[in-house]
N, C-alpha and C positions, 0 to 999 in steps of 0.2 A: 314701328317696332317690329323687328324679325319675330316670326311665329317659332315659338320653342314649345315642343311637345314632350321632350324628355330631359330632365336635369340629373346628372350624376353627381355623386359627393362621396367623400370617404371621411372617417374620423368624424370630428365635431366642428364644422364650420362655425365661423362667429354668428352668433343668433341674430344680431341686426342685419347681416348679409342674408341670411336665411329668410328672414321676415320681408325684406325688401323684394327678393327674388320671388317669395310667393305672391306678394302683391302684384309685382310686374307680369308675372306668368301663372295667374291662378288656376290654369286647367292642366298644367304639366304635370307628368307622372315624375315621381322622385325615385331615384334608384340608388341604393346603397352599393357602390362599387366595391366595398371591402368583402361582400359575401361571395361565396363560391356557388355559382350557378352551374357549374359544370360545362360552361362554354368550351369551345376549342381553344386549345392553348396557341398563342402566338410565337413562343420561344423568343420573343424581343428581350426578355430578362434572362439571366442565368437560371438553370434549373435548381442550382444550390443558392436559393434566395428566398427571403420571407415570402410565404404563401399569399399573405394578405395583400403585398405590393404586387404580386404577379396576378391576383385576382382582379386588383384595380386596372391594371394594364389589359388584360384578357378581355374583362368586361367591356371596358371602353371601345376596344376595337370591334367587338361583336355587337354591341348595342348602339353605338355611335351617337351619345347624348350630344344634343346642340349646345349644351352649356355644363360645365363641371365646376363645383365648389371644391377647392383643393386646400385642406389645411397643410401648413408647411413649417408651423413654429414648434415651440416646445409642447403644444397640445397635441401634436402628432410625431413626427421624427424626420430626420434628414432624408430617409428614403421617400417618404411623401413629397417632400421638396423636389427631389430628383424626378420622381413620376410626374409631377406637375410639369416641369420642364421638358421632359420627354414627350409628353402628350400635347403640350403647346407647340413644340418643335415640329410634331407630326400633323399639326393643322387644327387641332382641338380648341375651341373657345373655352380657356381655363381662367378662372378667377381665383387667385391665391388668397387665403385667408389665414389670420393669425389670431388665436383667441387665447391669450395669456393671463386674462384677469384672474386674480385670486379672491376676489371679493365683489359682491356678497355671494355667500355660500347658500345654497338651497339646503332645506332640511332633509336628512337621510332618513328614508322610510322603507323604500322597497329593499334595499340591499340587507336590511336587518330584519326583514319581515318573513313569515313562513310560506311565502309563494314558493313553488317549485324553482330551482334554480334556472332552469331553462327559460321560465316565464320571467323571472327577475331581470335576467339579462336582455332578453329580447324586448321586454317593455321599456327597460332604460334606453336601448339603442333607437327604439321607434320613436321615443319621446324627444329624440334630437330635432326631426324635422316637424313633429306633432306634439308639441309641449301638452296639449291637452289629454293625450294618452297617459302621460306622466302624472298630471294633476289628478285624473279621474282614479288611477290606480292608488295614488297615496291617500285620496279622499275615502276610497273603499276599505283600504287597509286600516286606517284610523277608526273607521266607523265600526268595523268588526272587532278591534281592539276594545273599543269603548262599551259596545254591546256586550262583551264579555267581561266588563268591569276590570279591564287590565289595560292600563295605559302605557305599559312598558312593552318594548319589543321583545321578540321571543329569544331566549337564550340560545347561542348557537350550539350545534353539535360540532361540526367542522366549518372551515372556512375556504372559500375559494378566491385566490389572487390573481389578478392578470386582466388582460384584455378578452373581449369575447373571441373565442376560438374559432379557427376555421372548420373544425369539427364540433359542431354545436351538440351533437349527440352525446358527447362525453359529459355534459352538464347533467344529464339524467341518471347518472351513476350516483349523484349526490343526494342525500335526504333534503326534505324541504326546509329544515332548520338551518341550512347552510347560510352563513353571512358572506357578502361579497366585499372584496376588497381591491385595492390596486386601481388602474385607470378607470375601470367601469365605475367604482364608487365616486371617483372624481367627476364622472359624467352625470351622475344623478345629482351631485352637489353643484353642477353648473360650472366647475372649474377644472377642466381637463389637463391644464399644465400644472396643477398644484402638486408638486413632487413630494412635499412633507405628508400631504394627505394619502398620495399614491403609496408611500412606504409605510403607512399606519396600518397595524393590525392589532386586535384586541388580544390582550394577555391570555395565556392558557387556552387558546382555541387552536386545535390540531388543523393546519392549513395546508392545502395544495397550492404550490405557487406554480402558475402556468406561464409558459412563455411560447410563442410561435417560434420555431427553429429559425436560425439567422436573424433574429430580431435583437436590437441593441438593449431591449428590456430584460433579455437574459441575464444581464449583468445584475440587475435588480433583483430578479427572481431567485438567482442562485444565492446571493448574498443573504437576502431576507430568509430563505429556507433554513440556510444554516444557522442564522442568528435565532429564529423561532422554532427549531428543531421540527420543521415541517419538510414536506416531500416537494422536490423541485422535479418538474417535468417540462420537457419540450417536444413538440410534436411538428413535424414538417408539414403534413398533408392531413392524413386521417389517423386517428389513434389506432396502434396495432393492438393485438390480443394482449401482448405482454404489457403495454402501458395501461391498457384497461384493467387488467388483473393487479398491477401495482396500486392503481388508484383504490380498487376496491379493498385490497388487503390493507392499505393505510387507513381508510375509512373504517373498517371493521375492527382493526387492532387499536385504534385511538381512543 
């Protein structure tokens, strides 16, 4: 078997393929190619394109993982499919995966907890490759609630809907009571292609609907923001001061 030291992935590859790959290459480093590591730009993709997909291409070209797990179905997007074909055409070893199962759903705990929003989202995404991180976090939250004689989740002040943003620092603008909706909630449930769950938002929760600029999910974000009287924002790369001020004003006045 060929020695593999670096495995790249994006989105939520099928769990069965993740587990098989971990068994085949137990010592390999796993790299989330979605993340902006500030590596040099390759200019392979247009500048006016989803920053997350540009991250995938730029990171792959810089880090050169020997294997890439590439979600291409409704659990990701057509752009992920295109990226997988481009990287394969450029010589990368790419395994395409589709994870469109809608059942069984895992219990939602982290999204509705009082962890800081940054910790909620980074814990959920870390749990894609390391499910034990997710299980441990859920058990800790449940234990804390039970020790406080409170078996209910925390009542949310605002909500955050969307995918993990390229600019994770904007998550620190939100209070710990923020509930998480959208694709990230689907990931905690273990059903990243569940569109009904992705469109779910609790009633009477002032919610920021976030989309990465040039992402097809902008369609959902804008529609749901109008439907629920929320705040729609899209960010290309990193949040400007005006975007930050808009979020802070919405949270303060809601």
